[in-house]
Each structure stands twice: as structure tokens, then as C-alpha cells.
C-alpha positions as CSV (number, residue, x, y, z in Angstrom):
1,M,-4.2,-10.8,-13.2
2,E,-3.9,-11.6,-9.5
3,L,-6.5,-10.1,-7.0
4,W,-4.0,-8.1,-5.0
5,V,-2.7,-6.5,-8.2
6,I,-6.2,-5.4,-9.1
7,I,-6.8,-4.0,-5.6
8,V,-3.6,-2.0,-5.5
9,T,-4.3,-0.7,-9.0
10,L,-7.8,0.4,-8.2
11,I,-6.6,2.2,-5.0
12,A,-4.0,4.0,-7.1
13,V,-6.7,4.8,-9.7
14,A,-9.1,6.3,-7.0
15,V,-6.4,8.5,-5.5
16,S,-5.1,9.5,-8.9
17,F,-8.6,10.5,-10.2
18,T,-9.5,12.5,-7.1
19,V,-6.3,14.5,-7.2
20,S,-6.8,15.1,-10.9
21,A,-10.4,16.3,-10.5
22,S,-9.5,18.7,-7.6
23,A,-6.3,20.2,-9.0
24,G,-7.0,19.7,-12.8
25,L,-3.9,17.6,-13.2
26,G,-1.7,15.2,-11.2
27,G,-3.3,11.9,-12.1
28,S,-0.3,10.6,-13.9
29,L,1.9,11.4,-10.9
30,I,0.4,8.5,-9.0
31,L,-0.9,6.3,-11.9
32,V,2.1,6.1,-14.2
33,P,4.6,4.8,-11.6
34,T,2.1,2.4,-10.1
35,L,1.1,0.8,-13.4
36,S,4.7,0.8,-14.6
37,L,5.6,-1.1,-11.5
38,L,2.8,-3.6,-12.0
39,F,2.9,-4.0,-15.8
40,G,6.3,-2.8,-16.9
41,T,7.3,0.7,-18.0
42,K,5.9,0.7,-21.6
43,E,2.6,-1.0,-20.8
44,G,2.3,1.1,-17.6
45,V,2.5,4.3,-19.5
46,A,0.1,3.0,-22.2
47,S,-2.4,1.7,-19.5
48,A,-2.2,5.0,-17.7
49,A,-3.1,6.8,-20.9
50,L,-6.1,4.6,-21.4
51,L,-7.4,5.1,-17.9
52,L,-6.7,8.8,-17.9
53,A,-8.5,9.2,-21.2
54,A,-11.6,7.5,-19.9
55,N,-11.4,9.5,-16.7
56,N,-11.1,12.8,-18.6
57,V,-14.4,12.1,-20.3
58,V,-16.0,12.1,-16.9
59,K,-14.0,15.2,-15.8
60,A,-15.0,17.1,-18.9
61,F,-18.7,16.3,-18.2
62,A,-18.3,17.3,-14.6
63,Y,-16.8,20.6,-15.6
64,R,-18.8,21.0,-18.8
65,E,-20.0,24.5,-17.7
66,T,-16.4,25.8,-17.4
67,L,-14.7,24.3,-20.5
68,P,-12.9,27.3,-22.2
69,F,-12.9,25.8,-25.7
70,R,-11.8,29.0,-27.5
71,K,-9.1,30.0,-25.0
72,A,-7.7,26.5,-24.8
73,L,-7.8,25.6,-28.5
74,T,-4.2,26.4,-29.2
75,V,-3.0,24.4,-26.2
76,V,-5.3,21.5,-27.1
77,V,-3.9,21.3,-30.7
78,L,-0.3,21.6,-29.7
79,V,-0.7,19.0,-26.9
80,A,-2.3,16.6,-29.3
81,L,0.5,17.0,-31.9
82,G,3.1,16.6,-29.1
83,A,1.4,13.6,-27.7
84,F,1.3,11.9,-31.1
85,L,5.0,12.5,-31.6
86,G,6.0,11.5,-28.0
87,A,4.0,8.3,-28.2
88,R,5.7,7.4,-31.5
89,L,9.1,7.9,-29.9
90,L,8.2,6.0,-26.7
91,V,10.3,2.9,-27.7
92,A,13.5,4.7,-28.8
93,A,13.7,8.0,-27.0
94,P,16.0,8.2,-24.0
95,E,13.9,9.0,-20.9
96,D,16.7,10.9,-19.0
97,V,17.0,13.5,-21.8
98,V,13.3,14.3,-21.7
99,T,13.3,14.4,-17.8
100,V,16.1,17.0,-17.9
101,A,14.2,19.0,-20.6
102,V,11.0,19.0,-18.5
103,I,12.8,20.3,-15.4
104,L,14.7,23.0,-17.3
105,S,11.5,24.1,-19.1
106,L,9.7,24.4,-15.7
107,A,12.5,26.4,-14.3
108,L,12.6,28.8,-17.2
109,A,8.8,29.2,-17.0
110,L,9.0,30.0,-13.3
111,V,11.7,32.6,-13.9
112,A,9.7,34.2,-16.7
113,E,6.6,34.4,-14.5
114,R,8.6,35.8,-11.5
115,L,10.2,38.5,-13.6
116,D,7.0,39.3,-15.4
117,L,8.5,38.9,-18.9
118,S,5.3,39.1,-20.8
119,W,6.7,38.6,-24.2
120,L,8.7,35.5,-23.1
121,R,5.7,34.0,-21.4
122,R,3.6,34.4,-24.5
123,L,6.4,32.8,-26.6
124,G,6.8,30.0,-24.0
125,G,3.1,29.0,-23.8
126,P,3.0,27.2,-27.2
127,V,6.4,25.6,-26.6
128,L,5.3,24.4,-23.1
129,A,2.0,23.0,-24.6
130,F,3.8,21.0,-27.3
131,G,6.4,19.9,-24.9
132,S,3.7,18.8,-22.5
133,G,2.2,16.5,-25.1
134,A,5.5,15.1,-26.2
135,T,6.8,14.3,-22.8
136,S,3.4,12.8,-21.8
137,G,3.3,10.6,-24.8
138,F,6.8,9.4,-24.3
139,S,7.1,9.0,-20.5
140,G,3.7,9.5,-19.0
141,P,3.8,12.7,-16.8
142,S,3.3,16.1,-18.3
143,G,2.1,18.0,-15.3
144,P,4.7,20.8,-15.0
145,L,4.6,21.8,-18.6
146,K,0.9,21.4,-19.0
147,G,0.2,23.3,-15.8
148,M,2.4,26.2,-16.8
149,A,0.9,26.3,-20.3
150,I,-2.7,26.4,-19.0
151,R,-1.8,29.0,-16.4
152,R,-1.1,31.3,-19.3
153,L,-4.7,31.3,-20.2
154,D,-5.5,33.5,-17.2
155,V,-8.6,31.7,-16.0
156,D,-10.1,31.0,-12.6
157,R,-9.6,27.6,-10.9
158,A,-12.9,26.1,-12.2
159,H,-12.0,27.1,-15.8
160,F,-8.4,25.9,-15.2
161,V,-9.6,22.4,-14.3
162,G,-12.0,22.5,-17.2
163,A,-9.2,23.5,-19.6
164,A,-6.9,20.8,-18.1
165,S,-9.6,18.2,-18.5
166,L,-10.1,19.2,-22.1
167,V,-6.4,19.3,-22.9
168,S,-5.7,16.0,-21.1
169,L,-8.6,14.3,-22.8
170,V,-7.4,15.1,-26.3
171,G,-3.8,14.2,-25.4
172,D,-4.6,10.9,-23.7
173,V,-6.9,9.8,-26.5
174,T,-4.2,10.6,-29.0
175,K,-1.7,8.5,-27.0
176,T,-4.1,5.7,-26.5
177,A,-4.7,5.4,-30.2
178,V,-1.0,5.2,-30.9
179,F,-0.3,2.7,-28.1
180,T,-3.2,0.5,-29.2
181,E,-2.0,0.4,-32.7
182,A,1.4,-0.6,-31.4
183,S,-0.1,-3.3,-29.2
184,L,1.1,-1.7,-26.0
185,V,-2.3,-1.7,-24.4
186,G,-2.9,-5.3,-23.3
187,G,-6.0,-7.1,-22.1
188,D,-5.3,-6.5,-18.4
189,S,-5.4,-2.7,-19.1
190,F,-8.9,-3.0,-20.4
191,V,-10.0,-5.1,-17.4
192,V,-8.7,-2.4,-15.1
193,A,-10.4,0.3,-17.1
194,V,-13.8,-1.4,-16.9
195,G,-13.3,-2.0,-13.2
196,A,-12.4,1.6,-12.7
197,V,-15.5,3.2,-14.2
198,P,-17.4,3.5,-10.8
199,L,-14.2,5.0,-9.3
200,M,-14.1,7.6,-12.1
201,L,-17.5,8.8,-11.2
202,I,-17.0,8.9,-7.4
203,A,-13.5,10.3,-7.5
204,T,-14.3,13.0,-10.1
205,F,-17.2,14.4,-8.3
206,T,-15.4,14.2,-5.0
207,G,-12.5,16.1,-6.5
208,R,-14.9,18.7,-7.9
209,R,-16.3,19.2,-4.5
210,I,-12.8,19.7,-3.1
211,N,-12.0,22.2,-5.8
212,R,-15.1,24.3,-5.1
213,S,-14.6,24.3,-1.3
214,I,-10.9,25.1,-0.8
215,G,-10.8,28.7,-2.0
216,E,-8.2,30.4,-4.1
217,P,-5.3,30.2,-1.5
218,G,-6.1,26.5,-0.9
219,Y,-6.2,25.8,-4.6
220,T,-2.9,27.7,-5.2
221,F,-1.3,25.5,-2.5
222,L,-2.8,22.4,-4.1
223,F,-1.6,23.3,-7.6
224,W,2.0,24.0,-6.6
225,G,2.0,20.9,-4.4
226,V,1.2,18.8,-7.5
227,M,3.9,20.7,-9.4
228,V,6.5,20.0,-6.7
229,G,5.4,16.4,-6.7
230,Y,5.9,16.1,-10.4
231,T,9.3,17.7,-10.3
232,T,10.4,15.5,-7.4
233,R,9.4,12.4,-9.2
234,L,11.3,13.5,-12.3
235,L,14.4,14.2,-10.3
236,L,14.2,10.9,-8.6
237,G,14.1,9.2,-12.0
238,L,17.4,10.7,-13.1
């Protein structure tokens, strides 16, 4: 791997991990397209899963006091199942179909929340969680669906980031296991992962400081900024 590739990758990793630790999600928004550009789409998605899995271990430790295990259990299980299925379908599944599904699901979730359709939001939570894992396993980003699924847990921002870290950790570990078995995670990916360990620590605790300092209005703005970013990226990919 050339030096400039390593430098660009580590910069993307640092920014990705900081955004992820402050908003709870958003890491794949930067990491997946960067690694896909450098390594190719399939290895890029697989490499991002490996890096994000390792980073979520650090995030889970940083937010260990606000990990809502019981509340997030259903979301965790469904994301893991979806991630396994999505990763298995990575080679054959048409990406445009999933992209459209993600955008439509987000739109429906926003309508349900706006109209306060409580029964529909409860029904939609598990569907969003499973869809989050499936789209993440197959194309990398899962932010819109995961974000909306976790919002239904009705927790404060610290517990939101804790839940997102827990959910992402399980989903990314599941994907990494599938991708490793399929030989999609190459030697370069492990080189980058080892080099990124110091960045994981610095970026995660920097992101946690940001999360604690911006207040609820600031966090709401950050959350929806990440959501808009995810959706914009998906639209551009069509």
C-alpha cells in the first residue's frame, strides 16, 4: 500500500470516528465511500466493517455507563440478523434497489413520527432495525434506518450514543465475520486497522467530549445533519 493511500485513509478514519462518537452514528458516511474508492466497492465495505467494529469496541467502553442493554436488546438482535443476511447478499444484491428502500423507509418513518402514529412507530421499529442491519451488511451505510430505530427507544443523547455503539458493534462484528470467511477483508485492511488504533482512542474521546458539551439543541442539529448526509449520499448513488 502506498504512503499517500495510508495517509488519506487514516484522515478519513479520524474524521469518521469523531463524528461517530459525537453523534452515535455517521462513521460509515465518510469511511465507506473513502475505502471503496481506495480498495474497490466490495473490499471497501468489508474494510469499513472491520474498522468500525474495532472502533465500536472503544465507543462501547467510552459510553459504558450509558449502554441501555435491556432497551436495545431487540434492536441489537434484529440488526445482527439483518447484517448477516445483508453481508451474505453483498455480491448478488442490486445496490440501487436497497438505496431506494432505505430512502422510502426513512420517509415513512419521518411521516409516522410527524403525525404521532404511535402504533405505526412501534410496528416500524423492528422493521427499521432489521432493515438497518441488512442494508449495512450489503452496502455499508445504515444510518437513517438505525438512527430512526434507536430513536424509538426514547433515551437521552448519552444513552442514544451508547445504544448506537452497542448496536453498531454487534452488526459490524457480524458483517466482518461473514466478509472474512468470504476473503473480502484483505491484508491491507488489517494494516489500516492496526494503524488506526491510536486514532480510535483519540477520536472517540474527542467525540464524547463534543457530545457532552453541545446540549440537546446542538445534538438534535448534529443528529439530523448526519441523517441528511446519509440520505444525500444515497440519492447521489442512484
